[in-house]
Gaussian input, Z-matrix of N, CA and C with variables (Angstrom, degrees):
# hf/3-21g

backbone

0 1
 N
 C     1     B1
 C     2     B2     1     A1
 N     3     B3     2     A2     1     D1
 C     4     B4     3     A3     2     D2
 C     5     B5     4     A4     3     D3
 N     6     B6     5     A5     4     D4
 C     7     B7     6     A6     5     D5
 C     8     B8     7     A7     6     D6
 N     9     B9     8     A8     7     D7
 C    10    B10     9     A9     8     D8
 C    11    B11    10    A10     9     D9
 N    12    B12    11    A11    10    D10
 C    13    B13    12    A12    11    D11
 C    14    B14    13    A13    12    D12
 N    15    B15    14    A14    13    D13
 C    16    B16    15    A15    14    D14
 C    17    B17    16    A16    15    D15
 N    18    B18    17    A17    16    D16
 C    19    B19    18    A18    17    D17
 C    20    B20    19    A19    18    D18
 N    21    B21    20    A20    19    D19
 C    22    B22    21    A21    20    D20
 C    23    B23    22    A22    21    D21
 N    24    B24    23    A23    22    D22
 C    25    B25    24    A24    23    D23
 C    26    B26    25    A25    24    D24
 N    27    B27    26    A26    25    D25
 C    28    B28    27    A27    26    D26
 C    29    B29    28    A28    27    D27
 N    30    B30    29    A29    28    D28
 C    31    B31    30    A30    29    D29
 C    32    B32    31    A31    30    D30
 N    33    B33    32    A32    31    D31
 C    34    B34    33    A33    32    D32
 C    35    B35    34    A34    33    D33
 N    36    B36    35    A35    34    D34
 C    37    B37    36    A36    35    D35
 C    38    B38    37    A37    36    D36
 N    39    B39    38    A38    37    D37
 C    40    B40    39    A39    38    D38
 C    41    B41    40    A40    39    D39
 N    42    B42    41    A41    40    D40
 C    43    B43    42    A42    41    D41
 C    44    B44    43    A43    42    D42
 N    45    B45    44    A44    43    D43
 C    46    B46    45    A45    44    D44
 C    47    B47    46    A46    45    D45
 N    48    B48    47    A47    46    D46
 C    49    B49    48    A48    47    D47
 C    50    B50    49    A49    48    D48
 N    51    B51    50    A50    49    D49
 C    52    B52    51    A51    50    D50
 C    53    B53    52    A52    51    D51
 N    54    B54    53    A53    52    D52
 C    55    B55    54    A54    53    D53
 C    56    B56    55    A55    54    D54
 N    57    B57    56    A56    55    D55
 C    58    B58    57    A57    56    D56
 C    59    B59    58    A58    57    D57
 N    60    B60    59    A59    58    D58
 C    61    B61    60    A60    59    D59
 C    62    B62    61    A61    60    D60
 N    63    B63    62    A62    61    D61
 C    64    B64    63    A63    62    D62
 C    65    B65    64    A64    63    D63
 N    66    B66    65    A65    64    D64
 C    67    B67    66    A66    65    D65
 C    68    B68    67    A67    66    D66
 N    69    B69    68    A68    67    D67
 C    70    B70    69    A69    68    D68
 C    71    B71    70    A70    69    D69
 N    72    B72    71    A71    70    D70
 C    73    B73    72    A72    71    D71
 C    74    B74    73    A73    72    D72
 N    75    B75    74    A74    73    D73
 C    76    B76    75    A75    74    D74
 C    77    B77    76    A76    75    D75
 N    78    B78    77    A77    76    D76
 C    79    B79    78    A78    77    D77
 C    80    B80    79    A79    78    D78
 N    81    B81    80    A80    79    D79
 C    82    B82    81    A81    80    D80
 C    83    B83    82    A82    81    D81
 N    84    B84    83    A83    82    D82
 C    85    B85    84    A84    83    D83
 C    86    B86    85    A85    84    D84
 N    87    B87    86    A86    85    D85
 C    88    B88    87    A87    86    D86
 C    89    B89    88    A88    87    D87
 N    90    B90    89    A89    88    D88
 C    91    B91    90    A90    89    D89
 C    92    B92    91    A91    90    D90
 N    93    B93    92    A92    91    D91
 C    94    B94    93    A93    92    D92
 C    95    B95    94    A94    93    D93
 N    96    B96    95    A95    94    D94
 C    97    B97    96    A96    95    D95
 C    98    B98    97    A97    96    D96
 N    99    B99    98    A98    97    D97
 C   100   B100    99    A99    98    D98
 C   101   B101   100   A100    99    D99
 N   102   B102   101   A101   100   D100
 C   103   B103   102   A102   101   D101
 C   104   B104   103   A103   102   D102
 N   105   B105   104   A104   103   D103
 C   106   B106   105   A105   104   D104
 C   107   B107   106   A106   105   D105
 N   108   B108   107   A107   106   D106
 C   109   B109   108   A108   107   D107
 C   110   B110   109   A109   108   D108
 N   111   B111   110   A110   109   D109
 C   112   B112   111   A111   110   D110
 C   113   B113   112   A112   111   D111
 N   114   B114   113   A113   112   D112
 C   115   B115   114   A114   113   D113
 C   116   B116   115   A115   114   D114
 N   117   B117   116   A116   115   D115
 C   118   B118   117   A117   116   D116
 C   119   B119   118   A118   117   D117
 N   120   B120   119   A119   118   D118
 C   121   B121   120   A120   119   D119
 C   122   B122   121   A121   120   D120
 N   123   B123   122   A122   121   D121
 C   124   B124   123   A123   122   D122
 C   125   B125   124   A124   123   D123
 N   126   B126   125   A125   124   D124
 C   127   B127   126   A126   125   D125
 C   128   B128   127   A127   126   D126
 N   129   B129   128   A128   127   D127
 C   130   B130   129   A129   128   D128
 C   131   B131   130   A130   129   D129
 N   132   B132   131   A131   130   D130
 C   133   B133   132   A132   131   D131
 C   134   B134   133   A133   132   D132
 N   135   B135   134   A134   133   D133
 C   136   B136   135   A135   134   D134
 C   137   B137   136   A136   135   D135
 N   138   B138   137   A137   136   D136
 C   139   B139   138   A138   137   D137
 C   140   B140   139   A139   138   D138
 N   141   B141   140   A140   139   D139
 C   142   B142   141   A141   140   D140
 C   143   B143   142   A142   141   D141
 N   144   B144   143   A143   142   D142
 C   145   B145   144   A144   143   D143
 C   146   B146   145   A145   144   D144
 N   147   B147   146   A146   145   D145
 C   148   B148   147   A147   146   D146
 C   149   B149   148   A148   147   D147
 N   150   B150   149   A149   148   D148
 C   151   B151   150   A150   149   D149
 C   152   B152   151   A151   150   D150
 N   153   B153   152   A152   151   D151
 C   154   B154   153   A153   152   D152
 C   155   B155   154   A154   153   D153

   B1=1.4537
   B2=1.5422
   B3=1.2855
   B4=1.4348
   B5=1.5184
   B6=1.3802
   B7=1.5093
   B8=1.4296
   B9=1.3860
   B10=1.4533
   B11=1.5193
   B12=1.3790
   B13=1.4305
   B14=1.4693
   B15=1.3111
   B16=1.4139
   B17=1.5403
   B18=1.3301
   B19=1.4659
   B20=1.4987
   B21=1.3115
   B22=1.4252
   B23=1.4908
   B24=1.2857
   B25=1.5503
   B26=1.6100
   B27=1.2568
   B28=1.4518
   B29=1.5595
   B30=1.2872
   B31=1.4752
   B32=1.5263
   B33=1.4339
   B34=1.4197
   B35=1.5159
   B36=1.2633
   B37=1.4618
   B38=1.4565
   B39=1.4168
   B40=1.4664
   B41=1.5783
   B42=1.3030
   B43=1.4622
   B44=1.5363
   B45=1.2671
   B46=1.4348
   B47=1.5296
   B48=1.2803
   B49=1.5043
   B50=1.4596
   B51=1.3383
   B52=1.4173
   B53=1.4871
   B54=1.3496
   B55=1.4866
   B56=1.5132
   B57=1.3523
   B58=1.5427
   B59=1.4793
   B60=1.3385
   B61=1.5214
   B62=1.5520
   B63=1.3497
   B64=1.4742
   B65=1.5563
   B66=1.4177
   B67=1.4926
   B68=1.4908
   B69=1.3944
   B70=1.3343
   B71=1.6275
   B72=1.3840
   B73=1.4566
   B74=1.4912
   B75=1.3398
   B76=1.4065
   B77=1.4858
   B78=1.3352
   B79=1.5434
   B80=1.4854
   B81=1.3288
   B82=1.4231
   B83=1.5509
   B84=1.3022
   B85=1.4527
   B86=1.4783
   B87=1.2887
   B88=1.4021
   B89=1.5274
   B90=1.2954
   B91=1.4152
   B92=1.5192
   B93=1.3787
   B94=1.3936
   B95=1.4687
   B96=1.2718
   B97=1.4266
   B98=1.6230
   B99=1.2651
   B100=1.4353
   B101=1.6129
   B102=1.3568
   B103=1.5204
   B104=1.4953
   B105=1.3814
   B106=1.3938
   B107=1.5475
   B108=1.2651
   B109=1.5251
   B110=1.5763
   B111=1.3246
   B112=1.4822
   B113=1.5007
   B114=1.3885
   B115=1.4260
   B116=1.5614
   B117=1.1552
   B118=1.4812
   B119=1.5609
   B120=1.3393
   B121=1.4714
   B122=1.5364
   B123=1.3342
   B124=1.5704
   B125=1.4787
   B126=1.2332
   B127=1.5613
   B128=1.5251
   B129=1.2977
   B130=1.4321
   B131=1.6523
   B132=1.2467
   B133=1.5169
   B134=1.5483
   B135=1.3279
   B136=1.5243
   B137=1.5921
   B138=1.3025
   B139=1.4840
   B140=1.5317
   B141=1.3594
   B142=1.4517
   B143=1.4901
   B144=1.3387
   B145=1.4199
   B146=1.6213
   B147=1.2707
   B148=1.4847
   B149=1.4635
   B150=1.3482
   B151=1.4673
   B152=1.5368
   B153=1.3121
   B154=1.4495
   B155=1.4918
   A1=108.63
   A2=120.18
   A3=122.15
   A4=110.11
   A5=113.54
   A6=116.92
   A7=112.06
   A8=116.68
   A9=124.85
   A10=102.74
   A11=114.26
   A12=124.44
   A13=111.07
   A14=119.03
   A15=123.44
   A16=106.14
   A17=115.61
   A18=122.15
   A19=104.41
   A20=120.81
   A21=122.19
   A22=113.64
   A23=114.85
   A24=121.55
   A25=107.14
   A26=112.94
   A27=113.03
   A28=116.10
   A29=117.75
   A30=120.83
   A31=106.34
   A32=118.20
   A33=117.12
   A34=114.49
   A35=116.50
   A36=122.44
   A37=113.56
   A38=113.44
   A39=124.46
   A40=108.60
   A41=110.65
   A42=115.71
   A43=110.16
   A44=118.92
   A45=123.27
   A46=110.50
   A47=120.80
   A48=122.47
   A49=111.51
   A50=119.24
   A51=122.86
   A52=110.59
   A53=119.37
   A54=125.33
   A55=104.54
   A56=119.96
   A57=119.19
   A58=113.74
   A59=115.00
   A60=119.82
   A61=112.61
   A62=113.32
   A63=118.30
   A64=115.28
   A65=108.58
   A66=111.98
   A67=109.65
   A68=117.03
   A69=122.87
   A70=103.93
   A71=114.42
   A72=117.63
   A73=113.07
   A74=116.46
   A75=117.62
   A76=109.43
   A77=115.35
   A78=123.04
   A79=107.54
   A80=114.27
   A81=123.21
   A82=111.07
   A83=114.82
   A84=119.87
   A85=104.49
   A86=120.82
   A87=125.47
   A88=108.29
   A89=118.06
   A90=122.66
   A91=108.54
   A92=118.59
   A93=120.62
   A94=114.71
   A95=121.48
   A96=127.32
   A97=109.85
   A98=118.34
   A99=124.28
   A100=110.96
   A101=111.66
   A102=113.93
   A103=116.82
   A104=113.40
   A105=115.86
   A106=114.71
   A107=120.11
   A108=124.35
   A109=105.05
   A110=115.32
   A111=113.72
   A112=113.93
   A113=119.94
   A114=123.92
   A115=107.41
   A116=122.29
   A117=125.47
   A118=106.23
   A119=117.04
   A120=117.79
   A121=109.10
   A122=112.76
   A123=116.15
   A124=106.00
   A125=119.63
   A126=118.54
   A127=111.11
   A128=119.09
   A129=123.84
   A130=108.13
   A131=115.55
   A132=116.67
   A133=110.28
   A134=115.30
   A135=119.96
   A136=107.65
   A137=118.41
   A138=122.28
   A139=110.10
   A140=115.76
   A141=117.88
   A142=111.51
   A143=116.46
   A144=119.48
   A145=114.53
   A146=112.06
   A147=120.00
   A148=112.50
   A149=115.27
   A150=118.64
   A151=106.87
   A152=117.85
   A153=121.07
   A154=116.36
   D1=122.57
   D2=176.79
   D3=-92.59
   D4=117.59
   D5=-176.60
   D6=-107.48
   D7=18.92
   D8=178.68
   D9=-73.57
   D10=141.37
   D11=177.00
   D12=-81.83
   D13=149.32
   D14=177.00
   D15=-81.48
   D16=169.37
   D17=-178.85
   D18=-66.64
   D19=-42.35
   D20=179.52
   D21=-58.19
   D22=-42.66
   D23=178.89
   D24=-63.65
   D25=-51.87
   D26=179.69
   D27=-60.00
   D28=-35.80
   D29=-178.48
   D30=-73.72
   D31=-39.10
   D32=176.39
   D33=-60.42
   D34=-38.70
   D35=179.69
   D36=-66.75
   D37=-35.66
   D38=177.86
   D39=-64.03
   D40=-48.81
   D41=-177.22
   D42=-65.34
   D43=-39.94
   D44=176.00
   D45=-60.93
   D46=-41.13
   D47=175.41
   D48=-62.91
   D49=-46.13
   D50=-178.39
   D51=-64.19
   D52=-40.06
   D53=179.43
   D54=-64.03
   D55=-47.09
   D56=180.00
   D57=-57.93
   D58=-25.01
   D59=175.79
   D60=-77.51
   D61=-10.50
   D62=-176.77
   D63=86.92
   D64=20.44
   D65=-178.57
   D66=-97.51
   D67=159.59
   D68=-172.33
   D69=-123.02
   D70=133.68
   D71=177.97
   D72=-82.30
   D73=124.60
   D74=178.40
   D75=-105.89
   D76=113.96
   D77=-177.61
   D78=-100.26
   D79=158.41
   D80=177.84
   D81=59.26
   D82=44.64
   D83=173.24
   D84=-93.57
   D85=111.11
   D86=-172.58
   D87=-101.99
   D88=134.73
   D89=-178.63
   D90=-153.90
   D91=159.47
   D92=171.67
   D93=-63.68
   D94=142.48
   D95=-177.36
   D96=-54.61
   D97=-38.52
   D98=-179.92
   D99=-64.28
   D100=-22.35
   D101=-179.77
   D102=-89.72
   D103=-7.68
   D104=-170.71
   D105=-61.29
   D106=-35.68
   D107=-178.68
   D108=-67.50
   D109=-50.23
   D110=-178.82
   D111=-62.70
   D112=-34.76
   D113=175.35
   D114=-63.30
   D115=-42.98
   D116=-175.77
   D117=-67.20
   D118=-43.70
   D119=-177.57
   D120=-65.31
   D121=-38.41
   D122=-177.82
   D123=-67.46
   D124=-44.84
   D125=178.03
   D126=-57.77
   D127=-49.07
   D128=177.70
   D129=-57.37
   D130=-39.10
   D131=-179.70
   D132=-66.19
   D133=-42.66
   D134=-178.99
   D135=-67.98
   D136=-38.78
   D137=177.86
   D138=-60.45
   D139=-46.75
   D140=-179.15
   D141=-67.61
   D142=-34.21
   D143=175.44
   D144=-58.00
   D145=-43.77
   D146=-175.54
   D147=-83.97
   D148=-24.56
   D149=-175.30
   D150=-132.34
   D151=73.87
   D152=-177.48
   D153=-62.73

């Protein structure tokens, strides 16, 4: 029996964990590829600020 989870199952569980933390998923956030690293760092900074 294969007990490995599908990508859809893992993604659903991930979304549920993030929602349980009170976070909201922002889709269709468009940015220049060169800005991706800065955006990710900023999101991490904001999350740390709200969830020390």
